C-alpha positions in Angstrom: 72.1 50.0 66.2 75.2 48.4 67.9 78.1 47.4 65.6 81.4 46.1 66.8 84.2 48.3 65.4 86.9 46.5 67.4 87.6 49.7 69.3 90.1 49.4 72.2 89.1 48.7 75.7 90.1 52.2 76.7 87.9 53.6 73.8 84.9 51.6 74.9 85.3 52.7 78.6 85.4 56.3 77.4 82.3 55.7 75.2 80.3 54.2 78.1 81.2 57.1 80.4 80.3 59.6 77.7 77.0 57.8 76.9 75.9 57.8 80.5 76.9 61.5 80.9 75.0 62.6 77.7 71.9 60.5 78.5 71.6 61.4 82.2 73.1 64.9 82.5 73.3 66.6 79.1 70.0 65.7 77.4 67.8 66.7 80.4 69.4 70.2 80.2 69.0 70.2 76.4 65.3 69.4 76.6 64.8 72.3 79.1 66.1 74.8 76.5 64.8 73.3 73.2 63.1 76.1 71.3 64.3 78.7 73.8 68.1 78.4 73.6 70.9 79.1 73.8 71.8 77.4 77.0 73.3 79.9 79.5 77.1 79.6 80.1 76.7 78.8 83.8 74.7 75.7 82.8 77.5 74.6 80.5 80.1 75.3 83.2 78.1 73.0 85.6 78.1 70.2 83.0 81.8 70.7 82.4 82.4 70.2 86.1 80.6 66.9 86.0 82.5 65.9 82.9 85.8 66.6 84.8 84.7 64.5 87.7 84.0 61.6 85.4 87.2 61.8 83.5 85.7 62.7 80.1 86.6 66.4 79.9 88.8 67.4 76.9 90.1 63.8 76.6 92.1 64.5 73.4 94.5 67.0 74.9 97.6 66.1 77.0 97.3 66.0 80.8 99.9 68.6 81.3 97.6 71.2 79.7 94.5 70.0 81.6 93.1 67.4 79.2 92.7 63.6 79.6 95.8 62.7 77.6 94.1 59.9 75.5 95.2 58.7 72.1 93.4 60.2 69.2 92.0 56.9 68.0 90.7 56.1 71.5 88.7 59.2 71.9 86.8 58.6 68.6 83.8 56.8 70.2 83.6 59.5 72.9 83.3 62.2 70.2 80.4 60.2 68.6 78.6 60.1 72.0 79.2 63.9 72.4 77.7 64.5 69.0 74.4 63.0 70.1 73.7 66.4 71.7 74.9 69.8 70.5 75.3 70.7 74.1 77.3 67.5 74.8 80.1 68.7 72.6 80.5 71.9 74.6 80.1 70.1 77.9 83.0 67.7 77.2 85.1 70.4 75.5 85.3 68.7 72.2 83.5 71.4 70.3 84.7 73.3 67.2 86.5 75.5 66.6 88.3 75.3 70.0 89.0 71.6 69.7 91.0 72.1 66.5 92.7 75.2 67.8 93.7 73.5 71.0 95.2 70.7 68.9 97.2 73.2 66.8 98.5 75.0 69.9 99.5 71.6 71.4 101.4 70.6 68.3 103.1 73.9 67.3 102.8 76.3 70.3 105.9 77.4 72.3 105.9 76.8 76.0 104.9 80.4 76.5 102.1 80.2 74.0 100.8 77.1 75.6 100.9 78.6 79.0 99.2 81.8 78.0 96.6 80.4 75.6 96.3 76.6 75.5 95.8 76.0 79.2 93.0 78.6 79.5 91.4 77.2 76.3 91.4 73.7 77.7 90.0 75.0 81.0 87.1 76.7 79.1 88.1 80.1 80.5 88.5 81.6 77.0 87.3 81.0 73.4 89.1 81.1 70.1 88.5 81.5 66.4 90.4 80.4 63.3 90.5 83.3 61.0 91.3 82.2 57.4 88.4 82.7 55.0 88.2 86.0 53.2 85.4 87.9 51.3 84.8 87.6 47.6 88.2 87.8 45.9 90.1 86.4 49.0 90.7 83.0 50.3 87.8 80.5 50.6 87.7 77.1 49.0 90.9 78.2 47.2 93.1 79.5 50.0 95.9 80.5 47.5 93.8 83.6 47.0 94.6 84.9 50.5 95.1 88.7 50.6 95.7 89.4 54.3 99.3 90.3 55.0 101.6 90.3 58.1 104.7 92.3 57.8 107.6 92.5 60.2 108.3 95.9 61.8 111.1 95.6 64.3 110.0 93.0 66.8 106.3 93.1 65.9 104.0 91.7 63.2 101.7 94.3 61.5 98.6 92.6 60.2 96.2 94.1 57.6 93.3 92.3 56.0 89.7 91.4 55.9 88.2 88.1 57.1 84.8 86.6 57.3 83.2 83.3 58.5 85.6 83.3 61.4 83.9 80.7 63.6 83.2 82.0 67.0 84.8 85.2 65.9 82.5 87.5 67.9 83.1 85.6 71.1 86.8 84.8 70.7 89.5 85.9 73.1 92.2 84.6 70.8 92.3 84.6 67.0 94.5 82.3 64.9 95.0 84.5 61.9 96.4 83.2 58.6 98.3 85.8 56.6 100.8 86.2 53.8 104.3 86.8 55.3 106.3 86.5 52.0 104.5 88.1 49.1 107.2 86.9 46.7 106.7 83.2 47.5 103.8 81.0 46.5 101.1 81.2 49.2 101.7 77.6 50.1 105.2 78.5 51.2 104.7 82.1 52.1 101.9 82.1 54.6 102.0 82.0 58.4 99.6 81.7 61.4 99.8 84.4 64.0 98.1 84.5 67.4 96.1 87.7 67.8 94.3 88.7 71.0 90.8 89.7 70.0 91.1 92.9 72.0 94.2 94.1 70.2 94.1 97.6 68.7 93.0 97.4 65.1 90.9 94.3 65.4 87.3 95.2 64.4 84.5 92.8 64.7 82.4 94.2 61.8 79.4 92.1 62.6 78.3 88.6 63.6 77.1 86.7 60.5 73.5 85.3 61.0 73.3 81.9 59.5 71.5 78.6 59.4 72.0 76.8 62.7 70.6 75.4 66.0 69.3 77.4 68.9 70.3 75.1 71.8 73.9 76.4 71.7 75.2 79.7 70.5 76.9 79.1 67.2 78.4 82.2 65.5 80.7 83.4 62.8 81.9 86.9 62.3 83.3 89.3 59.8 86.6 90.8 61.1 88.9 93.6 59.8 92.5 93.8 60.8 93.8 97.4 60.5 97.5 97.8 61.3 97.2 95.2 64.1 100.4 94.9 66.0 101.4 91.8 68.0 104.8 90.7 69.3 107.0 88.6 66.9 106.8 85.7 69.4 103.1 85.4 68.6 104.0 83.6 65.4 102.6 80.0 65.7 105.1 77.5 64.4 107.7 78.2 61.8 107.4 81.3 59.6 105.9 80.8 56.2 104.6 77.3 57.0 101.1 78.3 57.8 99.6 76.0 55.2 101.4 73.0 56.5 100.2 73.8 60.0 96.7 74.3 58.8 96.7 70.9 57.1 97.9 69.4 60.4 95.0 71.1 62.1 92.3 70.4 59.5 92.9 66.7 59.0 92.1 65.6 62.6 89.5 68.4 62.8 87.6 67.1 59.8 87.6 63.6 61.4 86.3 64.9 64.7 83.5 66.6 62.8 82.7 63.2 61.2 82.7 61.6 64.7 80.4 64.2 66.2 78.0 64.3 63.3 77.9 60.5 63.1 76.7 60.5 66.7 74.1 63.1 65.9 72.8 60.9 63.0 72.7 57.8 65.3 70.6 59.6 67.8 68.3 61.0 65.1 67.7 57.4 63.8 67.0 56.3 67.3 64.4 59.0 67.7 62.8 58.0 64.4 62.7 54.3 65.1 61.1 55.0 68.5 58.5 57.2 66.9 57.8 54.7 64.1 57.2 52.0 66.6 54.7 54.1 68.5 52.9 55.7 65.6 50.3 53.9 63.4 48.8 54.8 60.1 46.6 53.0 57.6 46.3 49.9 59.7 49.9 49.3 60.7 52.7 50.7 62.8 55.0 52.8 60.7 57.8 50.5 61.7 56.1 47.6 60.0 55.8 49.3 56.6 58.4 48.0 54.2 59.3 51.3 52.5 60.0 52.8 55.9 62.0 49.8 57.1 64.1 49.7 53.9 64.8 53.4 54.3 66.1 52.9 57.8 68.1 49.9 56.6 69.8 52.0 53.9 70.8 54.7 56.4 72.0 52.2 59.0 74.2 50.7 56.3 75.6 54.0 55.0 76.2 55.3 58.5 78.1 52.2 59.4 80.2 52.7 56.3 80.9 56.3 57.2 82.0 55.4 60.7 84.2 52.7 59.4 85.9 55.1 57.0 86.4 57.6 59.8 88.1 55.0 62.0 90.3 53.9 59.2 91.5 57.5 58.6 91.9 58.1 62.3 94.1 55.0 62.7 96.4 56.2 59.9 96.7 59.5 61.6 97.4 57.8 64.9 100.3 56.0 63.2 101.8 59.3 62.1 100.5 59.3 58.5 98.8 62.4 57.0 95.9 60.3 55.4 94.9 63.3 53.2 92.8 61.4 50.8 91.3 59.1 53.4 90.3 62.2 55.4 88.8 63.8 52.3 86.8 60.7 51.5 85.6 60.5 55.1 84.6 64.1 55.3 82.7 64.2 52.0 81.0 60.9 52.4 80.0 61.3 56.1 78.7 64.9 55.5 76.3 63.6 52.9 75.3 60.4 54.8 74.4 62.3 58.0 72.4 64.9 56.1 70.4 62.2 54.4 70.0 60.3 57.7 68.7 63.3 59.7 66.5 64.3 56.8 65.0 60.8 56.9 64.6 60.9 60.7 62.8 64.2 60.5 60.5 63.0 57.7 59.7 59.8 59.5 58.5 61.8 62.6 56.3 64.0 60.5 55.0 67.1 62.3 56.8 66.1 65.4 60.1 66.1 63.5 59.8 69.8 62.6 58.7 70.8 66.1 61.1 72.1 68.7 59.9 69.5 71.1 62.5 67.1 69.5 66.1 68.0 68.7 65.7 67.0 65.0 65.0 70.5 63.9 68.2 71.7 65.5 70.1 68.8 64.0 68.7 69.5 60.6 69.8 73.1 60.7 73.2 72.2 62.0 74.0 69.3 59.6 73.6 71.3 56.4 76.6 73.4 57.2 78.8 70.2 57.5 78.9 69.9 53.7 80.6 73.4 53.6 82.7 73.9 56.7 86.2 72.5 56.7 86.1 72.1 53.0 83.1 72.0 50.8 82.1 68.7 49.1 83.4 69.9 45.8 86.9 70.7 47.3 87.2 67.2 48.7 85.9 65.5 45.5 88.5 67.6 43.6 91.3 66.2 45.7 90.0 62.6 45.5 89.6 62.9 41.7 93.1 64.3 41.3 94.5 61.4 43.3 92.5 58.9 41.3 93.8 60.1 37.9 97.4 60.4 39.1 97.3 56.9 40.6 100.1 54.8 39.2 97.7 51.9 39.0 95.6 53.6 36.3 95.9 51.0 33.4 97.9 52.0 30.4 97.2 50.7 27.0 93.9 49.0 27.8 92.1 50.9 25.1 94.6 50.3 22.3 92.5 47.5 20.7 89.2 49.4 20.6 88.0 50.1 17.0 88.5 53.7 15.9 85.6 55.5 14.1 
């Protein structure tokens, strides 16, 4: 369904290029590996070469580091197109977690860090992981509980801790590790991010964590121990003890790019469902002519439009230099639920074909459920939204004084 979001001319040009690339180059490769994935790295590299030729490779990163150098708001429609295929995200180098980590290195990295790590990341020569979440009594939805420490010893940081759910952790060449660097301070003002090569002494990949997810691309998380890991002091990313502020700068845009990619996935899922419903008949009519089915599609088209509009509003505020914390939280929570409902409807509408591996809906279904947990669970975002709602200065005062008391 085509809706005019008043995107810029540049954004629409990127969208058209990305759409053509996904439809003509990416999806044929995706179909070849449906049910048999993951897609080999050399196939992804070939697609990346085509994306470079067409000017849609890593468009969100500045040209000096190998990206396209486009404005954050202008790349939004491209991210949506990339999301129509799990493989498309990797092909255009807009896939998590590398996309968010590249953004963080671009904003806060030193010249040396950007040369050593950012440029190879943009080029797709290395992978990265964001190592924050900890087991059980450590940091998860409440990052203040972080137990991992980094202590200064001469000109080195010594890191000790235990992390899990480090996205891409078992494939990463670089780990962005959040650790307490001032145990006397509140974690919000005593935590730092340190760049740790995955092959450093003391880094132990305990095990990859099997989890719900698609099979077309290799998605992984890992449990990692850091045992007296030593890295040079210049591996500190950004100012010391400001890791939480840096993480928020990373997570805000990253949450929106998740919304963009998953919105594209939901749009493709609806397209598949509508095509199936127009070709399939039951009980005397095409499925597409049955009112219950038509209304269900209408509801999801409406909610998806609302989600994409919210995401664009938050992205525009970030483009203007605003943090847009609540707008991002609303977009993340709402979009995650809308796309899950949309893909669930699409799968149901396609019946047995929906759960087969002949269509991408099964992979989409497995992938989308995690969206309500990654980068902040629904409950965390609703907590932030509710806190803001009750602290709003526009909450009426005295409106209930005339109610009778019993």
